[in-house]
C-alpha positions as CSV (number, residue, x, y, z in Angstrom):
1,M,22.2,16.9,-18.9
2,A,18.7,15.5,-18.5
3,K,18.3,12.2,-16.6
4,T,17.9,9.1,-18.7
5,A,14.9,7.1,-18.4
6,K,16.9,4.4,-16.8
7,N,18.0,6.7,-13.9
8,S,14.6,8.5,-13.5
9,I,12.7,7.7,-10.4
10,K,9.2,6.3,-11.0
11,K,6.7,8.1,-8.8
12,A,3.1,7.1,-8.1
13,L,0.4,9.2,-9.9
14,S,-1.5,11.7,-7.8
15,R,-5.2,11.0,-7.5
16,D,-6.2,13.7,-10.0
17,Q,-3.9,12.2,-12.6
18,V,-5.6,8.8,-12.6
19,A,-7.8,8.0,-15.6
20,V,-11.4,8.1,-14.9
21,E,-12.1,4.8,-16.5
22,D,-9.6,3.3,-14.0
23,T,-11.5,4.5,-11.0
24,W,-14.7,3.3,-9.4
25,D,-18.0,5.0,-10.2
26,L,-19.5,5.8,-6.9
27,S,-22.7,7.4,-8.4
28,S,-24.9,4.4,-7.3
29,L,-24.1,5.8,-3.7
30,Y,-24.0,9.5,-4.4
31,P,-23.2,11.5,-7.7
32,D,-21.2,14.0,-5.8
33,A,-20.3,15.4,-2.5
34,E,-23.3,17.8,-2.6
35,A,-25.9,15.0,-2.7
36,W,-24.0,13.2,0.1
37,E,-24.5,16.5,2.2
38,K,-28.2,16.5,1.6
39,D,-28.6,13.0,2.9
40,F,-26.1,13.6,5.8
41,A,-28.4,16.5,7.0
42,K,-31.3,14.1,6.9
43,L,-29.4,11.5,8.9
44,A,-28.4,14.0,11.5
45,K,-32.1,14.9,12.2
46,K,-33.0,11.3,12.7
47,E,-31.5,11.4,16.2
48,A,-34.5,13.0,17.8
49,G,-36.8,10.4,16.2
50,F,-35.6,7.5,18.4
51,E,-37.0,9.2,21.6
52,K,-40.7,8.8,20.7
53,F,-40.4,5.0,20.9
54,R,-38.8,4.9,24.3
55,G,-41.0,3.1,26.9
56,T,-43.5,1.8,24.2
57,L,-41.8,-1.5,23.0
58,A,-43.7,-3.8,25.3
59,Q,-47.1,-2.2,24.6
60,G,-47.8,-4.1,21.4
61,A,-46.5,-5.7,18.2
62,K,-47.3,-2.7,16.2
63,E,-45.3,-0.3,18.5
64,L,-42.4,-2.7,18.5
65,L,-42.5,-2.9,14.8
66,A,-42.5,0.8,14.3
67,C,-39.4,1.2,16.3
68,L,-37.6,-1.5,14.4
69,K,-38.6,-0.2,11.0
70,F,-37.4,3.3,12.0
71,D,-34.1,1.9,13.3
72,T,-33.6,-0.1,10.0
73,E,-34.4,3.0,8.0
74,V,-31.8,5.0,9.9
75,D,-29.2,2.2,9.6
76,R,-29.8,1.8,5.9
77,L,-29.3,5.5,5.2
78,G,-26.3,5.6,7.6
79,E,-24.8,2.7,5.7
80,R,-25.0,4.4,2.4
81,L,-23.5,7.6,3.8
82,G,-20.8,5.7,5.7
83,V,-19.7,3.6,2.7
84,Y,-19.4,6.6,0.4
85,A,-17.4,8.6,3.2
86,F,-15.2,5.6,3.8
87,L,-14.4,4.9,0.1
88,K,-13.5,8.5,-0.5
89,T,-11.0,8.3,2.3
90,T,-9.2,5.3,0.8
91,E,-8.7,7.0,-2.6
92,D,-6.2,9.3,-0.9
93,Q,-5.4,9.1,2.7
94,A,-3.9,12.5,2.8
95,N,-7.1,14.1,1.4
96,D,-8.2,16.4,4.2
97,E,-11.7,17.0,2.9
98,A,-12.4,13.2,2.8
99,Q,-11.0,12.7,6.3
100,R,-13.3,15.5,7.6
101,R,-16.2,14.0,5.9
102,M,-15.5,10.7,7.5
103,A,-15.0,12.2,10.9
104,R,-18.3,14.1,10.5
105,F,-20.1,10.9,9.7
106,Q,-18.6,9.0,12.6
107,S,-19.6,11.7,15.0
108,V,-23.2,11.7,13.9
109,A,-23.2,7.8,13.8
110,S,-21.9,7.7,17.4
111,K,-24.8,10.2,18.4
112,L,-27.3,7.9,16.6
113,A,-26.0,4.8,18.3
114,E,-26.3,6.6,21.6
115,A,-29.9,7.7,20.8
116,A,-30.8,4.1,19.9
117,S,-28.9,2.4,22.8
118,Y,-32.1,1.9,24.8
119,I,-33.7,-0.3,22.3
120,A,-32.0,-3.7,22.9
121,P,-32.1,-3.2,26.8
122,E,-35.7,-2.3,26.7
123,I,-36.6,-5.3,24.5
124,Q,-34.5,-7.6,26.7
125,A,-36.3,-6.3,29.7
126,I,-39.6,-7.6,28.4
127,P,-40.7,-10.6,30.5
128,G,-40.2,-13.8,28.6
129,K,-44.0,-14.8,28.1
130,R,-44.8,-11.2,26.9
131,L,-41.8,-11.2,24.5
132,Q,-42.8,-14.5,23.1
133,E,-46.4,-13.2,22.5
134,L,-44.9,-10.2,20.6
135,M,-42.5,-12.3,18.5
136,D,-45.4,-14.7,17.5
137,D,-47.4,-11.8,16.2
138,K,-47.4,-12.1,12.3
139,V,-46.7,-8.3,11.9
140,L,-43.3,-8.9,13.5
141,K,-42.4,-11.9,11.2
142,P,-39.9,-9.8,9.1
143,Y,-38.0,-9.1,12.3
144,R,-38.3,-12.4,14.2
145,L,-34.7,-13.5,13.7
146,V,-33.6,-9.9,14.6
147,L,-35.5,-10.2,17.9
148,E,-34.2,-13.8,18.6
149,R,-30.6,-12.7,18.1
150,M,-31.1,-9.6,20.1
151,T,-32.5,-11.4,23.1
152,R,-29.7,-13.9,22.9
153,Y,-27.4,-11.0,24.0
154,K,-29.6,-10.4,27.1
155,K,-27.1,-11.7,29.6
156,Y,-24.3,-9.5,28.1
157,T,-26.4,-6.3,27.8
158,L,-26.1,-3.6,30.5
159,G,-28.6,-1.2,31.8
160,K,-29.9,1.9,29.8
161,K,-27.3,4.2,31.4
162,E,-24.3,1.9,30.8
163,E,-25.4,1.1,27.3
164,R,-25.7,4.9,26.6
165,I,-22.2,5.5,28.0
166,I,-20.7,2.7,25.8
167,A,-22.5,4.1,22.7
168,M,-20.8,7.4,23.4
169,Q,-17.4,5.7,23.2
170,G,-17.5,4.9,19.5
171,E,-15.1,7.4,18.1
172,M,-12.8,7.0,21.0
173,A,-12.7,3.2,20.5
174,G,-11.4,3.6,17.0
175,A,-8.6,6.0,17.9
176,A,-5.9,3.3,18.0
177,S,-6.8,2.0,14.6
178,K,-7.1,5.3,13.1
179,A,-3.6,6.4,14.3
180,F,-2.1,3.2,13.1
181,R,-3.6,3.6,9.6
182,Q,-2.5,7.3,9.3
183,L,1.0,6.4,10.4
184,L,1.2,3.4,8.1
185,D,-0.4,4.9,5.0
186,A,0.3,8.6,5.1
187,D,3.2,9.4,7.4
188,M,5.7,6.6,7.2
189,K,8.1,7.1,4.2
190,F,10.2,4.2,3.0
191,G,12.5,5.9,0.4
192,T,13.4,4.5,-3.0
193,C,14.8,1.1,-4.2
194,K,16.0,-0.2,-7.4
195,N,14.6,-3.3,-9.0
196,E,16.6,-5.9,-10.9
197,K,16.5,-3.7,-14.0
198,G,18.2,-0.9,-12.1
199,E,15.0,1.1,-12.2
200,E,14.5,3.2,-9.1
201,S,10.9,3.3,-7.6
202,E,9.3,4.5,-4.5
203,L,9.2,1.8,-1.8
204,T,5.7,1.9,-0.4
205,N,3.3,-0.5,1.3
206,S,1.9,-1.3,-2.2
207,T,5.2,-1.7,-3.9
208,F,6.9,-3.7,-1.1
209,M,5.5,-7.0,-2.5
210,E,6.8,-6.1,-6.0
211,F,10.3,-6.0,-4.6
212,L,9.8,-9.2,-2.7
213,L,8.8,-10.9,-6.0
214,S,12.0,-9.9,-7.6
215,P,14.2,-12.7,-8.9
216,E,17.3,-10.9,-7.7
217,R,18.0,-11.8,-4.1
218,K,19.9,-8.7,-3.4
219,V,16.8,-6.6,-4.5
220,R,14.5,-8.6,-2.1
221,K,17.0,-8.3,0.8
222,K,17.6,-4.5,0.3
223,A,13.9,-3.9,0.1
224,F,13.0,-5.9,3.1
225,E,15.7,-4.3,5.3
226,Q,14.8,-0.8,4.2
227,Y,11.1,-1.4,4.6
228,Y,11.6,-2.6,8.2
229,T,13.8,0.3,9.2
230,Q,10.8,2.5,9.4
231,F,9.0,0.1,11.7
232,Q,12.0,-0.1,13.9
233,A,12.1,3.6,14.0
234,H,8.4,3.7,15.0
235,E,8.2,0.4,17.0
236,N,7.2,2.0,20.4
237,T,4.5,4.1,18.8
238,L,3.2,1.1,16.8
239,A,3.4,-1.1,19.9
240,A,1.3,1.5,21.8
241,T,-1.4,1.6,19.2
242,L,-1.6,-2.1,18.9
243,S,-1.7,-2.4,22.7
244,G,-4.4,0.2,22.8
245,S,-6.5,-1.8,20.4
246,I,-6.1,-5.0,22.4
247,Q,-6.9,-3.2,25.6
248,K,-10.0,-1.9,24.0
249,D,-11.1,-5.4,23.1
250,V,-10.4,-6.7,26.6
251,Y,-12.3,-3.8,28.1
252,Y,-15.5,-4.2,26.3
253,A,-15.5,-7.9,26.9
254,K,-15.0,-7.4,30.7
255,V,-17.6,-4.7,30.9
256,R,-20.2,-6.8,29.3
257,G,-19.2,-10.1,31.2
258,Y,-18.0,-12.1,28.5
259,E,-15.4,-15.0,29.3
260,S,-12.8,-13.3,27.2
261,A,-12.3,-11.0,24.2
262,R,-12.3,-13.9,21.9
263,H,-15.5,-15.3,23.3
264,Q,-17.2,-12.0,22.6
265,A,-15.7,-11.8,19.1
266,M,-17.0,-15.2,18.3
267,Y,-20.3,-15.0,20.1
268,G,-22.1,-13.0,17.5
269,D,-21.6,-15.6,14.8
270,N,-22.5,-18.3,17.2
271,I,-19.1,-20.0,16.4
272,P,-17.8,-22.2,19.3
273,E,-14.3,-21.5,20.4
274,S,-13.5,-25.0,19.6
275,V,-13.5,-24.1,15.9
276,Y,-10.7,-21.7,16.6
277,D,-8.7,-24.1,18.7
278,N,-9.3,-27.0,16.2
279,L,-7.8,-24.8,13.4
280,I,-4.6,-24.1,15.5
281,D,-4.3,-27.7,16.4
282,S,-4.7,-29.0,12.9
283,V,-2.0,-26.6,11.6
284,H,0.3,-27.4,14.3
285,N,-0.1,-31.1,13.3
286,H,0.8,-30.4,9.7
287,L,3.7,-28.0,10.3
288,P,6.3,-30.6,9.3
289,A,4.9,-30.4,5.7
290,V,5.2,-26.6,5.8
291,H,8.8,-26.9,7.0
292,R,9.5,-29.5,4.1
293,Y,8.1,-27.0,1.6
294,F,10.4,-24.3,2.8
295,D,13.3,-26.8,2.4
296,L,12.1,-27.7,-1.2
297,R,11.9,-24.0,-2.0
298,R,15.4,-23.5,-0.7
299,R,16.9,-26.4,-2.7
300,K,15.1,-25.6,-6.0
301,M,16.1,-21.9,-5.7
302,K,19.7,-23.1,-5.0
303,L,20.1,-21.2,-1.7
304,K,22.3,-21.9,1.1
305,D,19.7,-20.8,3.5
306,I,16.1,-19.3,3.2
307,H,14.9,-16.1,4.6
308,H,11.4,-14.5,4.8
309,Y,12.2,-12.4,1.8
310,D,12.8,-15.5,-0.2
311,T,9.3,-17.0,0.4
312,Y,7.3,-14.8,-2.1
313,V,9.1,-14.9,-5.3
314,P,8.1,-17.9,-7.5
315,I,10.5,-20.8,-7.5
316,L,10.4,-20.5,-11.2
317,S,11.1,-16.9,-11.2
318,D,12.3,-17.0,-14.8
319,L,8.7,-17.8,-15.9
320,K,7.1,-14.4,-16.3
321,T,3.4,-13.7,-16.3
322,K,1.7,-10.6,-17.4
323,H,-2.0,-9.8,-17.4
324,T,-3.3,-6.4,-18.4
325,W,-6.6,-5.5,-16.5
326,D,-8.7,-6.7,-19.5
327,E,-6.7,-9.9,-19.8
328,A,-7.1,-10.5,-16.0
329,V,-10.9,-10.0,-16.3
330,E,-11.1,-12.4,-19.3
331,V,-9.2,-15.3,-17.6
332,I,-11.3,-14.8,-14.4
333,M,-14.6,-15.0,-16.4
334,N,-13.5,-18.2,-18.0
335,A,-12.7,-19.7,-14.7
336,M,-16.1,-18.7,-13.4
337,I,-18.1,-20.5,-16.1
338,P,-19.0,-23.4,-13.7
339,L,-21.0,-20.8,-11.7
340,G,-23.5,-20.2,-14.5
341,S,-24.4,-17.6,-17.0
342,E,-26.2,-15.2,-14.6
343,Y,-23.3,-15.0,-12.3
344,C,-20.8,-14.5,-15.1
345,E,-22.9,-11.7,-16.9
346,V,-23.2,-9.7,-13.7
347,L,-19.6,-10.0,-12.8
348,Q,-18.4,-9.2,-16.3
349,K,-20.3,-6.0,-16.3
350,G,-19.1,-5.1,-12.9
351,L,-15.4,-5.5,-13.7
352,S,-15.7,-3.6,-16.8
353,S,-18.4,-1.2,-18.0
354,A,-20.1,-0.8,-14.6
355,R,-16.8,0.4,-12.9
356,W,-17.0,-1.4,-9.7
357,C,-13.3,-1.3,-9.4
358,D,-10.7,1.3,-8.5
359,R,-8.0,-0.4,-10.3
360,Y,-4.4,1.0,-9.8
361,P,-2.2,2.4,-7.0
362,N,-1.9,6.2,-6.6
363,A,-0.2,8.5,-4.2
364,G,-1.8,8.3,-0.8
365,K,-4.2,5.4,-1.6
366,Q,-4.9,2.9,0.9
367,S,-2.7,-0.2,0.5
368,G,-4.0,-3.7,-0.2
369,A,-7.4,-4.7,-1.6
370,F,-10.9,-5.0,-0.5
371,S,-14.6,-5.4,-1.6
372,C,-17.2,-3.0,0.0
373,G,-20.7,-4.0,-0.6
374,S,-23.9,-2.1,0.5
375,F,-27.6,-2.7,0.1
376,D,-28.4,0.3,-2.2
377,A,-25.3,0.5,-4.4
378,E,-22.8,-1.5,-6.5
379,P,-20.4,-3.8,-4.5
380,F,-17.2,-1.8,-4.9
381,I,-13.7,-3.2,-5.2
382,M,-10.5,-1.4,-4.4
383,M,-7.4,-2.8,-6.0
384,N,-3.7,-1.8,-6.3
385,Y,-3.4,-3.8,-9.5
386,K,0.0,-4.6,-11.0
387,Q,-0.1,-6.5,-14.3
388,D,3.2,-8.3,-13.8
389,V,2.1,-9.8,-10.4
390,L,0.0,-13.0,-10.8
391,D,-1.3,-12.8,-7.3
392,D,-3.1,-9.6,-8.2
393,V,-5.2,-11.6,-10.7
394,F,-6.0,-13.9,-7.9
395,T,-6.8,-11.0,-5.6
396,L,-9.2,-9.5,-8.2
397,A,-10.9,-13.0,-8.4
398,H,-11.1,-13.0,-4.6
399,E,-12.6,-9.5,-4.2
400,A,-15.0,-10.3,-7.0
401,G,-16.2,-13.4,-4.9
402,H,-17.0,-10.9,-2.1
403,S,-18.8,-8.6,-4.5
404,M,-20.9,-11.2,-6.0
405,H,-21.8,-12.4,-2.5
406,S,-23.0,-8.8,-1.7
407,H,-24.9,-8.7,-5.0
408,Y,-26.8,-11.8,-4.4
409,S,-27.4,-11.2,-0.8
410,A,-28.7,-7.7,-1.4
411,K,-30.9,-8.8,-4.3
412,T,-32.4,-11.7,-2.3
413,Q,-32.7,-10.8,1.3
414,P,-34.4,-7.7,3.1
415,Y,-32.0,-5.1,4.5
416,Q,-32.0,-6.6,8.0
417,Y,-30.8,-9.9,6.8
418,Y,-28.6,-9.1,3.7
419,N,-25.3,-8.3,5.4
420,Y,-23.5,-11.7,5.6
421,T,-20.8,-12.2,8.3
422,I,-17.0,-12.3,7.6
423,F,-16.9,-16.0,8.5
424,V,-18.8,-17.0,5.3
425,A,-17.5,-14.0,3.3
426,E,-14.1,-15.6,3.2
427,V,-15.6,-18.8,1.8
428,A,-17.2,-17.0,-1.2
429,S,-13.9,-15.0,-2.1
430,T,-11.5,-18.0,-1.7
431,F,-14.0,-20.2,-3.7
432,N,-13.3,-18.0,-6.7
433,E,-9.6,-18.3,-6.2
434,Q,-9.9,-22.1,-6.3
435,L,-11.8,-22.0,-9.6
436,L,-9.2,-19.7,-11.0
437,S,-6.4,-21.9,-9.9
438,Q,-8.0,-25.1,-11.3
439,H,-8.8,-23.3,-14.7
440,L,-5.1,-22.1,-15.0
441,Q,-3.6,-25.5,-14.2
442,E,-5.9,-27.4,-16.6
443,N,-4.9,-25.0,-19.4
444,A,-1.1,-24.9,-18.7
445,D,0.9,-25.7,-21.7
446,T,3.9,-27.2,-20.1
447,D,5.0,-29.1,-16.9
448,L,7.0,-26.0,-15.9
449,Q,3.9,-23.8,-16.2
450,R,1.9,-26.3,-14.1
451,A,4.7,-26.4,-11.6
452,F,4.6,-22.6,-11.5
453,L,0.9,-22.6,-10.8
454,I,1.3,-25.4,-8.1
455,N,3.9,-23.3,-6.5
456,R,1.5,-20.4,-6.4
457,D,-1.2,-22.7,-4.9
458,L,1.2,-23.7,-2.1
459,D,2.0,-20.2,-1.4
460,A,-1.7,-19.2,-1.4
461,M,-2.4,-21.9,1.1
462,R,0.6,-21.1,3.2
463,G,-0.4,-17.5,3.2
464,T,-4.1,-18.1,3.9
465,I,-4.2,-21.2,6.1
466,I,-0.8,-21.4,7.7
467,R,0.1,-17.6,8.0
468,Q,-3.4,-16.4,9.1
469,T,-3.5,-19.3,11.7
470,M,-0.1,-17.9,13.0
471,F,-1.8,-14.5,13.2
472,A,-4.8,-15.9,14.9
473,E,-2.6,-17.7,17.5
474,F,-0.8,-14.4,18.1
475,E,-4.1,-12.7,18.8
476,K,-5.2,-15.4,21.1
477,I,-2.0,-15.2,23.2
478,T,-1.7,-11.4,23.3
479,H,-5.4,-11.0,24.4
480,A,-4.8,-13.6,27.0
481,M,-1.8,-11.7,28.2
482,C,-3.7,-8.5,28.5
483,E,-6.5,-10.2,30.3
484,A,-4.1,-11.7,32.8
485,G,-2.6,-8.2,33.4
486,E,0.7,-8.6,31.6
487,P,2.1,-5.5,30.0
488,L,2.0,-5.3,26.2
489,T,5.2,-3.6,25.2
490,S,7.3,-3.6,22.1
491,K,9.5,-6.1,23.7
492,S,6.7,-8.5,24.9
493,L,4.7,-8.4,21.7
494,Q,7.9,-9.0,19.5
495,E,9.1,-11.9,21.9
496,T,5.7,-13.5,21.5
497,Y,5.7,-13.1,17.8
498,Q,9.3,-14.4,17.6
499,K,8.4,-17.7,19.3
500,L,5.6,-18.2,16.8
501,L,7.9,-17.4,13.9
502,E,10.3,-20.3,15.1
503,Q,7.4,-22.7,15.4
504,Y,5.8,-22.0,12.2
505,F,8.9,-21.5,10.0
506,G,10.9,-24.4,11.5
507,P,14.4,-25.0,12.9
508,D,16.1,-24.6,9.5
509,F,14.6,-21.3,8.5
510,A,16.9,-18.2,8.8
511,I,14.7,-15.7,10.7
512,D,16.0,-12.2,10.4
513,P,15.9,-10.0,13.5
514,Q,13.6,-7.4,11.7
515,L,10.9,-10.1,11.2
516,S,9.6,-9.8,14.7
517,L,8.6,-6.3,13.9
518,E,6.0,-7.7,11.4
519,C,3.5,-8.1,14.3
520,L,3.4,-4.2,14.5
521,R,2.4,-3.7,10.8
522,I,-0.6,-6.0,10.3
523,P,-3.9,-4.0,9.9
524,H,-6.1,-6.9,10.6
525,F,-4.8,-7.1,14.2
526,Y,-7.0,-3.9,14.8
527,R,-10.0,-6.1,14.1
528,A,-9.1,-8.9,16.5
529,F,-10.2,-12.5,15.9
530,Y,-10.9,-11.9,12.4
531,V,-8.0,-13.5,10.5
532,Y,-8.9,-17.1,11.5
533,K,-11.8,-16.8,9.2
534,Y,-9.4,-16.6,6.1
535,A,-8.1,-20.0,7.2
536,T,-11.4,-21.6,7.9
537,G,-12.8,-19.9,4.7
538,M,-10.2,-21.3,2.4
539,S,-10.7,-24.8,4.0
540,A,-14.4,-24.6,3.3
541,A,-13.9,-23.1,-0.1
542,I,-11.8,-26.0,-1.2
543,A,-14.4,-28.5,-0.2
544,L,-17.2,-26.5,-1.8
545,S,-15.3,-25.9,-5.1
546,M,-14.5,-29.5,-5.5
547,R,-18.4,-30.2,-4.7
548,V,-19.4,-27.8,-7.5
549,L,-16.9,-28.8,-10.1
550,N,-17.5,-32.5,-9.5
551,G,-21.2,-32.2,-9.1
552,G,-24.3,-31.1,-11.0
553,K,-27.3,-28.7,-10.8
554,Q,-28.0,-29.5,-7.2
555,E,-24.4,-28.7,-5.9
556,L,-24.4,-25.5,-7.9
557,D,-27.8,-24.5,-6.5
558,D,-26.8,-25.2,-3.1
559,Y,-23.8,-23.0,-3.5
560,L,-25.7,-20.1,-5.1
561,S,-28.3,-20.4,-2.4
562,F,-25.4,-20.0,0.1
563,L,-24.5,-16.8,-1.7
564,K,-28.0,-15.5,-1.5
565,G,-28.4,-16.4,2.3
566,G,-26.9,-13.2,3.7
567,C,-27.3,-13.6,7.4
568,S,-30.7,-15.3,7.3
569,K,-29.0,-18.1,9.3
570,Y,-25.9,-18.4,11.4
571,P,-22.8,-19.1,9.4
572,L,-22.3,-22.7,10.3
573,D,-25.8,-23.5,9.4
574,L,-25.4,-21.7,6.0
575,L,-22.2,-23.7,5.4
576,R,-23.9,-27.0,6.4
577,D,-26.7,-26.3,3.9
578,A,-24.1,-25.7,1.1
579,G,-22.4,-29.0,2.0
580,V,-19.6,-28.6,4.5
581,D,-19.5,-29.0,8.3
582,M,-16.9,-26.6,9.8
583,E,-17.5,-27.7,13.3
584,S,-15.5,-30.8,12.4
585,P,-11.7,-30.6,11.9
586,K,-12.2,-32.6,8.7
587,P,-12.3,-29.5,6.2
588,V,-9.0,-28.1,7.5
589,D,-7.3,-31.4,7.7
590,M,-8.4,-32.1,4.1
591,A,-6.9,-28.7,2.9
592,L,-3.7,-29.4,4.7
593,S,-3.5,-33.0,3.3
594,H,-3.9,-31.4,-0.2
595,F,-1.1,-29.0,0.7
596,E,1.2,-32.0,1.4
597,S,0.1,-33.7,-1.9
598,L,1.0,-30.5,-3.8
599,V,4.4,-30.4,-2.2
600,D,5.0,-34.0,-3.5
601,Q,3.7,-33.0,-7.0
602,L,5.9,-29.8,-7.2
603,D,9.0,-31.9,-6.1
604,D,8.3,-34.4,-8.8
605,L,7.7,-31.8,-11.6
606,L,11.0,-29.9,-10.7
C-alpha cells in the first residue's frame, strides 16, 4: 500500500529542482562558469605585475599612484571573482565543482596578497616629511584617505619578510572555519521530526527554527533534544575547530603587537574598546527586565517552568501569520515608503524582477541568510524563506537594508571607499526592521495582533541586543583565556558559556544541560568580535528610525547620506553625521528602556 500524504516524509528539493525564478541571477557578476574562468586567468597573471612597483613608492606621487591604481584594479577584479565563487558554494555546500572553484580562487588570492605584501611596509617606511609631501600632491587626492589609514597601522606592520610570511598563511588561517562549515552544513545529519500536524520533515539547520516555533511544546522539546544530540556527538571536534579559530586570532594579534585580539579587531574601525564594554555594562544593568520578560512569557504561555525551546514561539501562538514571497515584498515596500521613491523603486525591482534573491531552502544550501554586495554587480540576498515564519519577513527586510546600503555606496563612492564596515552595516539593516515593525503595529486590526507584534519586537530585541551581547561577552572571555594560556577544551568552553547562560537567563529559567553546547554551533564565532555590532547596530537603528519617522527632509537626507557614505569616514563619524553618538551609552540605554516599556505594554494587552 502506498504511503499516505500524512505519513510521507517531506524532503528538501535538490538544487536542480528549484525554479529558476526563485533563484538569484548572478549574470551581473558572470553569465556562466566559462566567463568566470576567463577573468580568473586574467587575475592569476596579475601576480607578476606587482613586482615592477617594488622600491619605487617613495620616488614620486605618480609612481605611488600607479601602484595604488594597479592594486585597486586587482582587488576589484578579485572581488568580482571571489563573490561569484562564494555565492556558488552557498547554493549547495556539497557541490564539488563549486568548492574547487572557491579553493582555486582562494589559492590565487593568497598568492596575490603575498605579491602585494610589500606595499604597506614600503609606504610606512617612507620618512614622515617625505610621505606628507606625497600625500599633499593633488594626483594622490583620490587615495589620500587610503594612505592615511595605511600609515595608521605603521606600528603594527612588520618587515617585508614577515609580512610576506603572514600573507602566505591566508588559506591556512581559514581552515578551522572551513572545517566547521563543512561539518555543520554538509556532514551533520539530524534525522527527521514530526510537527504538530503529524507531518514528518527533515530536521536541518534551516528547519530547526520551524520546529522551535511550533505551538506544541512536545514538538519543540523533541526537536531541541534531537538537534543537540549531533552536537554532543561531535563536541570535541567542534571545540577543536573553535579553539583553533580563537588561537588564530590571538596569534595574529600577538605577532603584530596589538594589546589583544579584541584590540586588533576593533582598531580598523577606530572603535574604542570602551564602546564594547559600555554595551556589556548597559545590558547587565537591564537584565532584570529581561528576566521579567521570561517570567511574563512563562505565565502567559501557562507553563510551570520555561526552557530555551519555549522562547521562540510567539506567546499568542494561535495567531497565525502567512506571507507568500510576493506578499512579504509588498508589506516591506509599504513599510519603506518613508525612505522615499528612489529607494523604494530600486528595492522593489531588486526583490522581484531583477532577481537579487535566492529565495527558498534546498538540499545542501547554506543555512541562514545574508546580503553580499559588490562594486560591479547587484547586491545579492540569500534567504531560506518560509512563508509561515513572520521572522523571515523581517529577515528579508533586514537583508534588503544591507543590499540598499551596498547599492547606494557603490553608486556614490569610488571603489576604494565604497565598502562600508560591518559596524555601520548592521545599522542600515536593522533600521529597515524598525520601519517594518512600526508599519505592522500601526496597521494591526486588534489588540491581540498588536500584542503579537510587540511580542515579536521584544524577541527581536532580546535576540539582537541581549543575545548578541552575551555572545560578545563569550568572545571577550574566551579570547582572554587563550591570551592567558588557559586551554580551550570542550569542557572549559561549555563551562564558560554555562555561566553566561545563568546570568543572562536568570535564576528562574530552566537551563537544559544541552544548551551549553550552543557555543559550539554559532558561525559568527569564527569571525571574532563581530556580533557586538548587531547590538550596537540595533541601538543606533532605533534612534535613527525614530529620527527619520518624526523628522522631515533634513533627517531623511542625513540618513540617505549615511547610506551613501561607504567607508569615506570612520563608522562613528558617519553615525554622528546621521544623528547618533555611539561613543555614549545613551543609545543602548534608550533601546533597553524601550524594551522595558514594551514588556509593560505586552503585559497590559494580554
